[in-house]
Every structure is written in structure tokens, then in C-alpha cells.
C-alpha positions in Angstrom: -1.5 -18.0 -3.1 0.9 -15.6 -1.4 1.6 -15.1 2.3 -0.7 -11.9 2.5 -3.1 -11.8 5.3 -6.7 -12.3 4.0 -9.0 -9.7 5.3 -12.4 -11.0 6.5 -15.8 -9.5 6.4 -15.6 -7.8 9.8 -12.3 -6.1 9.0 -13.6 -5.0 5.6 -16.8 -3.5 7.1 -15.0 -1.4 9.6 -11.9 -0.4 7.5 -13.2 2.9 6.2 -14.6 4.0 9.6 -11.2 3.3 11.4 -9.1 4.9 8.7 -10.9 8.3 8.6 -7.6 10.2 8.6 -6.4 8.4 5.5 -9.7 9.3 3.7 -9.5 13.0 4.5 -9.1 15.6 1.8 -5.7 16.5 3.3 -4.3 13.1 2.6 -6.2 12.1 -0.6 -5.8 15.4 -2.4 -2.0 15.2 -2.8 -2.2 11.5 -3.4 -4.6 11.7 -6.2 -2.9 14.6 -7.9 0.5 12.9 -7.7 -0.9 9.7 -9.3 -3.0 11.4 -11.9 0.1 13.4 -13.1 2.1 10.2 -13.4 -0.8 8.4 -15.3 -0.6 11.1 -17.9 -4.0 10.3 -19.4 -3.3 6.6 -19.5 -4.8 3.7 -17.5 -3.8 3.0 -13.9 -3.7 -0.4 -12.0 -3.9 -0.5 -8.2 -2.4 -3.5 -6.5 -4.4 -4.3 -3.2 -7.1 -1.8 -4.1 -9.0 -2.6 -0.9 -12.2 -0.5 -0.4 -11.2 2.0 -3.1 -9.9 4.7 -0.8 -7.6 5.9 -3.5 -8.9 4.3 -6.6 -12.4 5.8 -6.4 -11.3 9.5 -6.2 -8.6 8.8 -8.8 -11.3 7.5 -11.2 -13.4 10.5 -10.4 -10.4 12.6 -11.3 -10.7 11.2 -14.8 -8.1 8.4 -14.7 -9.3 4.9 -15.8 -8.5 2.6 -12.9 -8.5 -1.2 -12.6 -7.8 -3.0 -9.2 -6.5 -6.2 -8.0 -7.6 -7.3 -4.5 -6.9 -10.4 -2.4 -10.0 -10.1 -0.2 -13.5 -10.5 -1.7 -14.9 -8.7 1.3 -12.8 -5.6 0.7 -13.8 -5.6 -2.9 -17.5 -5.9 -1.9 -17.2 -2.7 0.1 -15.5 -1.0 -2.9 -18.4 -2.2 -5.1 -20.8 -0.1 -3.1 -18.9 3.0 -4.2 -18.3 2.2 -7.9 -19.8 -0.4 -10.2 -17.8 -3.0 -12.2 -17.9 -1.0 -15.4 -16.6 2.2 -13.7 -13.9 0.5 -11.7 -13.2 -3.2 -12.6 -11.6 -5.3 -9.9 -10.0 -8.7 -10.3 -9.8 -11.0 -7.2 -6.3 -12.3 -6.7 -2.9 -11.6 -5.1 -0.7 -8.7 -6.2 2.4 -10.8 -6.9 1.0 -13.1 -9.5 -2.5 -12.0 -10.7 -2.6 -10.3 -14.1 -5.3 -8.3 -15.8 -5.9 -7.6 -19.5 -4.2 -4.7 -21.2 -1.3 -2.4 -20.5 -1.1 0.5 -18.1 0.9 3.8 -17.8 0.8 3.5 -14.0 0.8 0.7 -11.5 0.7 1.8 -7.8 0.7 0.4 -4.3 -0.2 2.6 -1.3 -0.2 2.7 2.4 2.5 0.1 3.1 0.6 -2.8 1.3 3.7 -4.3 -0.3 4.7 -5.2 3.3 1.8 -7.6 3.4 4.0 -9.9 1.3 6.0 -11.6 3.9 9.0 -12.9 1.9 11.5 -11.1 -0.2 10.8 -13.5 -3.1 7.1 -12.5 -3.1 8.0 -8.8 -3.0 10.3 -9.3 -6.0 7.5 -11.0 -7.8 5.3 -8.0 -7.1 7.8 -5.8 -8.9 7.9 -8.2 -11.8 4.1 -8.3 -11.9 4.0 -4.5 -12.0 6.6 -4.4 -14.8 4.7 -6.9 -17.0 1.6 -4.6 -16.9 3.4 -1.4 -17.7 3.8 0.2 -21.2 7.3 1.4 -22.0 7.9 4.6 -20.1 5.2 3.6 -17.5 5.7 4.0 -13.8 5.4 1.9 -10.7 4.8 3.8 -7.5 5.0 2.5 -3.9 4.2 4.3 -0.6 6.0 2.6 2.3 7.2 3.4 5.8 10.8 3.6 6.7 11.5 0.9 9.4 11.8 2.8 12.7 14.8 0.7 13.9 16.6 3.9 15.0 14.1 4.1 17.8 15.0 0.7 19.2 17.5 0.9 22.1 19.6 -2.2 22.9 17.4 -5.1 24.0 14.1 -3.4 23.1 11.8 -5.0 20.4 8.7 -2.7 20.5 8.1 0.8 19.2 4.7 2.6 19.9 3.3 4.6 16.9 0.0 5.7 18.4 -1.2 6.3 22.0 -4.6 8.0 21.9 -7.9 7.8 23.7 -9.4 5.4 21.2 -6.4 3.5 20.0 -3.0 2.1 21.2 -0.7 0.9 18.5 2.8 -0.5 18.7 5.1 -2.6 16.4 7.3 -5.5 17.5 10.3 -6.5 15.4 12.0 -9.7 14.4 15.3 -8.2 13.2 16.6 -11.5 11.8 13.5 -12.4 9.8 12.9 -8.7 8.8 9.3 -9.0 10.1 7.3 -6.5 12.1 4.0 -7.2 13.8 1.6 -4.2 14.2 -0.5 -4.6 17.4 -3.7 -2.6 17.8 -5.9 -2.1 20.9 -8.9 -0.2 19.6 -11.7 1.1 21.9 -14.9 -0.8 21.1 -17.8 1.6 21.8 -20.4 -1.1 21.8 -18.7 -3.4 24.3 -17.1 -0.7 26.4 -13.7 -2.4 26.2 -10.9 -2.8 23.7 -10.6 -5.0 20.6 -7.1 -6.5 20.0 -5.8 -7.0 16.5 -2.4 -7.8 15.0 -1.0 -8.0 11.5 2.4 -9.3 10.2 4.5 -7.3 7.7 7.9 -7.7 6.0 9.7 -4.4 6.2 12.1 -3.4 3.4 14.6 -0.5 3.1 14.4 1.9 0.1 17.7 0.6 -1.2 16.3 -3.0 -1.1 13.3 -1.9 -3.1 15.6 -0.3 -5.7 17.3 -3.6 -6.2 14.0 -5.4 -6.5 13.1 -2.9 -9.2 16.3 -3.5 -11.0 15.6 -7.2 -11.0 12.3 -6.5 -12.6 13.8 -4.3 -15.3 12.7 -1.0 -13.8 14.8 2.2 -13.3 14.6 4.5 -10.3 13.1 7.9 -11.2 12.0 9.7 -8.1 11.8 9.3 -4.3 10.1 11.8 -2.0 9.0 11.9 1.6 5.3 12.2 0.9 2.7 12.8 -1.8 3.2 16.5 -1.5 6.7 16.1 -3.0 8.7 17.0 0.1 12.3 15.9 0.0 13.3 12.5 1.3 15.9 12.7 4.0 17.4 10.5 6.7 14.7 11.8 9.0 11.8 10.8 6.8 9.5 8.2 8.3 8.1 7.1 4.9 8.7 7.5 1.2 6.9 7.5 -2.0 9.1 6.0 -4.7 8.7 5.9 -8.5 10.4 3.5 -10.9 10.0 3.6 -14.6 10.0 0.9 -17.3 12.6 2.0 -19.9 11.5 3.1 -23.3 
């Protein structure tokens, strides 16, 4: 078992409702097109497939998709959208769990590699991706760039959302390379706020490149978003592609 947080039934049931922006056509359209192009007619494997936010529309796009998911509750929500024959899901962690066959694409979206809280586990995730890929296959990660430039001396917290229904901020352990995302979400039924927090290990793009090299993968492309916009020093996230050599 890895250090990933295990999502429970309550979190799984409200996930899609609270992530409406991430399920919009504006977000999913470029994501699915990017991944479908890389799959090139082959099979795709999603690590931490969750409720199928990306996997279901990618399968509808014609790409055969298999998922690995740590939480049975998240997988149960996915199963309401696609049956096991259409979109198989194996319960397990993304660092060590394997599935039968080979894939032209393995992908990890929306910061989920940061759920692995040690560098060793993140390296094993790269190795797990590599062992599933055919020669020439790609591994894709979407991950935020740590916003440490926003931290003045002595400050450990950075807000990322202040809106009517939600207040979110990250706190940082700079030595342990851990951030904790804090959420205060308006609870309409109770008239107050629900507080949640999740731990993540942040990693720089260059560190991920080294992990890829350890796993035998080569860097191919890095962009700022799924639309292919250039990655610069001002980018707040990146979509990176590594390739298993022929």
C-alpha cells in the first residue's frame, strides 16, 4: 500500500458535483483530443482513474481505456457511467498495481501523482508506467508548478481560490516538499462550511524528468496546458510527455 489518501464514500459521491469546472467541455475537449492523438489508435491506461472524468469521454472518443483506482468508492461512481466491459477498472495503487497487456499511452491527470507522498513512490509510479508501455508509447502527467514564488519570507500559506462558495489555500513544508490543500466549502444543507484538507508531495518539472530517466523514459514534450500553449517560467502548471524508446 502506498501513502495515497484513500477517498471514502462521501468524498466520491460529491466529487463530480464539486468539480464542475473540470468536467466542462472547455476543459475536457482539449484534454481528450491531446490524449487521443497520443494514443494513436492504441490502448490507454489511466492511473488514478477516479470517477472517469477523463476516461469516459476518451473511451467515447474511440480510445480503449483501462483504469487503475485506489478507492473502491470512486470506482463505484465511475461504474454508473460505464460498465466493466466498456471501461475495465482494477482496484489498486498507481505505483505498484499492474494490469494485463500493453498500452500506447499511460496518463495521470489533475495533479494526482502528488498524492504519492514520497519521492520513492513517485519514481515507482514512473517505473509502473514504463512497464505497461509498448516501445514508442507515451507517459503523460498533468501537474501544477509549486507556487513558491508567491511565498514572501516567513509566510507558509498561499490562497488559490476565494469565492462565495469556497475558500482554498495551500500550506507548505519546504523541507519535506509537502503541501497541504485546505478547503472551506459552503454546505448548503447545513448553512455553514465544510472543512477538508489533503496532503500532496509537490515536484518540479526537472525532478520529474529525472524520475522518467530512472524509469527508462525520454522527454518528448512539455506544454503549459492541454491546448498546447508554450510552457514558460510564468506557467502555473504543465502537461509533460515522456516516451519509451523504440
